[in-house]
C-alpha positions, 0 to 999 in steps of 0.5 A: 570230335571223335575220333580226335583229329582224324576220320575214317572214310565212310564211317561216322565221325562224332562232333559234339560241343559243351556249351552252357548258358552263361550271365554277364553282370555289370552296373547300369545307371547305378542298378545291377544289370545282367544279360544271359546268353543261352545256346539255341543252335550249333552248326558244324561246317564239315569242310567238305561242302556240307554242314550239320545243324542241331538244337543240342551240342551232341554227346560223346559215344561214351556218354550216349552209350553207343559204340565207336564209329556209331551214327549220332544226331551230330555225326557226319560221314566223310566220302573222300580222303583229305584234310578238312577244316571243321568250324562250329558256330553257336547261336545264342539267344539273349535276355536281360534284366535290371535290378534283379527283376524279370528276364526279358528276351532281346530279338535275334541271336548272337553268333559265336564261332569256335576256332577251327580244327583241321583233321584228316580223312583216311580210307581204311581196309578191313583186316582180320581181327583177333576178336569175334566181331559179331559178339564184341564190336570193339576191335579195329576192323569190326 
């Protein structure tokens, strides 16, 4: 999450996850067998009674080329100060193949929940800043 471990009430907090397809290999009845898990859904439970679901894991503000506290497809705005426990559940589609053959889809999805994180939302007041916020929105308070 961005910022890391804290939020500003009324401003977007950006959530993102890095999950890629993975393959588990074994031997089944003497033949090589593989199961491929591909992420298909990311759901963040924000800990305030709301959640966001996306088909991608999102990205950092820097990767998206946007300023800090910008709204993203996976961001969330906390309305009240407090400590919140945030959880991420990723749903994976599964496919299998035996002996290097064609991948075959399995019905349903497999959920995987990341360890929860706790973060604090704090209220902020606008203050005078040294920079011109109209030209450079990088200073706190802009």
